[in-house]
N, C-alpha and C positions, 0 to 999 in steps of 0.2 A: 753073886749079887749083880742084878742088871745095872746098878749105878757104878759098880767096879768096872764092868765091862765097858761102859761108857768112858770111864777114865782111861781105860787101856786103848779104846778106840781114839780119844783126843790125842794120846802119845803116838799111836801109830801113824795117824794122818800128819801130825806136825813133826806117832809111834804106832829107796824107795829109795870082782869089779872089773866090769870090762868096758873101757873107754875108748872111743874113737878119737884119738887125740888130736889128729890133723883137723877134723871138724870142729872140735871144741876150741882149739886155739884161734879160730876165726870169730869166736863169739866175744861180746864185750865183756868186760869185768863185772864182778858181781858189785851190785850197789845196794846201800843200805835200805831197808824198808820196815814199816810197822804194819802188822795185820791183826785184825780182831775177828773171831769167829763165834757164832753161836753153836752150843751143843744141844742137840735135840732128841727127843724119842716120841714117836707117835704124834708129830706136830707140836709138842710142847717143849718149850725151851727150859733146859735144866741147868744151864750154866754157860760159861764162856772159855774160850782158849784165846791166848795171845802168842804171836811169833814175832820177833825182831832181829834184823841182821844189822851189826855195826862194825866199823873198823876199830882196831885197837892197835895202835902203833903200824906195824907191817903185817899184822894178822887181822883175822876176823873173829867175831864173837856172835853166835846163834843162840838166842834166848828163847825158851819156851815156858809158858805157864797156863795152867788150866785149874778152874774150880767148878765142880759140878756138885749139886745138892738136890735131894728130894726128901721131903718129910725129916726124919732125924738122921739120915745118912749124908755123908759128905766124902768128897774125894778131891785132894788137892795135890797137883802134880808140877814139878819144874824140871827143866833140862837146860844145861849150858855146855856149848860146845865151843872150843877155842881151836882155830884151824888157820892154815896158811893156803895159798893158791900157787901151784907151781906155774912154770912159763907155758906148759901146754894146757893150762886151765883145769888140770885134774886138782883135786882137794886133798890136802893132806892133814889129817887130824893131829892135834897136839894134846888136847885133854878134853875130858867129858865127865860131867857130874849130873846126877839123877837123884831127885828125892820125890818121896810119896808119903802123904800123911792124911788123917781123917779116919773114917770107920774102919776098923780092922787093924792089921799091923802095919806100922811105919816101915819103909823101906828106903834105902839109899845105895848109890853105887858111885865109884870113882874109878875112871880109866885115865891112864897116861900112856902115851903113844911115843916110844923112844926110837926116833928114826935113826940114830947112830948105830944102835945095836939090833935094829929091826925087831923090837920086842913090844908087847902090850903088858902093862902092869894093872891088875885089877885089885882094887881095894888095897893097895900096898903090900900084894902078895908077892909070889915067886913070878917072875916074868915068863910069858908064853910067847912063842914065835908069831911075829906079825907078818902075814902074807897079803897085805894090801887092803884088810878089812877097814870099812868105815865105821864110825859110831852110829848110834840108834837114830840119829836124826839128820846127819850130814847127806845122806844119800838123796833127800828131797831136793837140796840145792843142785846136785848133780843131775837129777831128773829134769829140771828146768833147762839147764845146758844141753842135755842130750835131746830133749823134745825140740828145742830151737834149732839144733843141728839137722833135724828131720829123721831122728832114730824112731823105731816103732817097736823094737824089742830090746828090753833092758834087762840086765841081771847084776845083782849086788850080793856081796858077802858083807855082812855086818856083825858088830857085836851089840846085842840088844840091852835093854836097861836091867837085865837079870845077870848080865855077864855071859851070856851064852852066844855061840856062832849060830848065825841063821843065814839062809840064802833066800832073796826075794827075786822072783822073776815077774816082770810086768810086760804087757802087751798093749799097744794103742788099738783100740777097736772102733774109732769113729770120733765125731764131734757132735755137740749137741747145743743148743741154746738153753741157758739156765735162767731161772728166775729166782734170784737169791736176795736175802735182805740188802745186799750191796747194790742190787739192781740187775737188770738183764745183761747178760754177758755170755760170750762163747767159751765153751770148754772143751778141751780135748780129753775124750774118755779113755781111761786107763784101767786096765783089769789086772789085779794081782792074782798070779796063777800058783796055786798050792795044790799039790798031787795028793797029800796025805792029811789034809785038814778038812773039817767040815765048814769052815769059815770062808766067806767070799767077800772081798774088798774090793770096791770100785772108786776110783779118784777121777777128779776133772781138774785140768790145768788151763789156765786162760791165756792164750797168746797176746791178748790185749794188755795183760799184767805182766809181761815178761815171763810167762809161763808159771806164774804164782799158782799154788794148790787154792782152789776156790770151793771145792765140795768134795766130801768124802762119805761114802755109805758102807756099813758093814753088815753082813747077814751070816746067820749060823743056823745050820739044818734048814735053809731056806727062809727063815724067820729074820726080819730086820731087827738089828740090834740098837741102831741109832744112826744119826748123820750129824755132820759138821758143815756149816755153811759160812762163807765169808760175809762179814757185815761191814767192816771197814778196811780200807787200805790206802797207804800213803808210801812214797819212795823217792829217793833222791832223783831217779830217772824221770819220773813224771813231773817232778816239781822243776826240772831243767828244761822241760819241753815248751 
């Protein structure tokens, strides 16, 4: 269903490990933010997506929520990542939770990352070897740090919302001025490179907003599946300026 595809698009965007540790260590710490996006298809808004980052004691919490509906179809998704930041600014996941409800089958996933035993526990099952993979949404924050450091080619190994290992390769292809619900803003254009998929994903990250993701488009077999555009954004960094 196209609506379900839009739900997946929202997760991909909000559902991106080889880190240049010296460059990242020079970047500022992650700061809290709240972002809201419109989810669109053929110019029509079908819902919203929200993303927020907050501190929790000495750790960080990244929350995502999206709700998309059309006629009698609906798709509601949420993701929560608890993680810490190492001295070299690399991100270390602690736990991850995903849920999906609405039209069709409901789904959920829980990941626990055991740093002591270098293991990942999926839905309280048997541990599997952890080789530095991030969860389904943490790579977005690393992209912000990497783009700020000037990197133009990025590669990530992640555990996706189905509990499967996936590799994402991204390449910066230029910058563009974007006219979004948020307003006119510059975006660094990044292409997701997939060798064995008919899907194409393009994302834009804004240097003006600490390289926050501001737009994402997805295509399949050359046809647009939908896009997501920034509507509202606030952060501790902007408030302190």
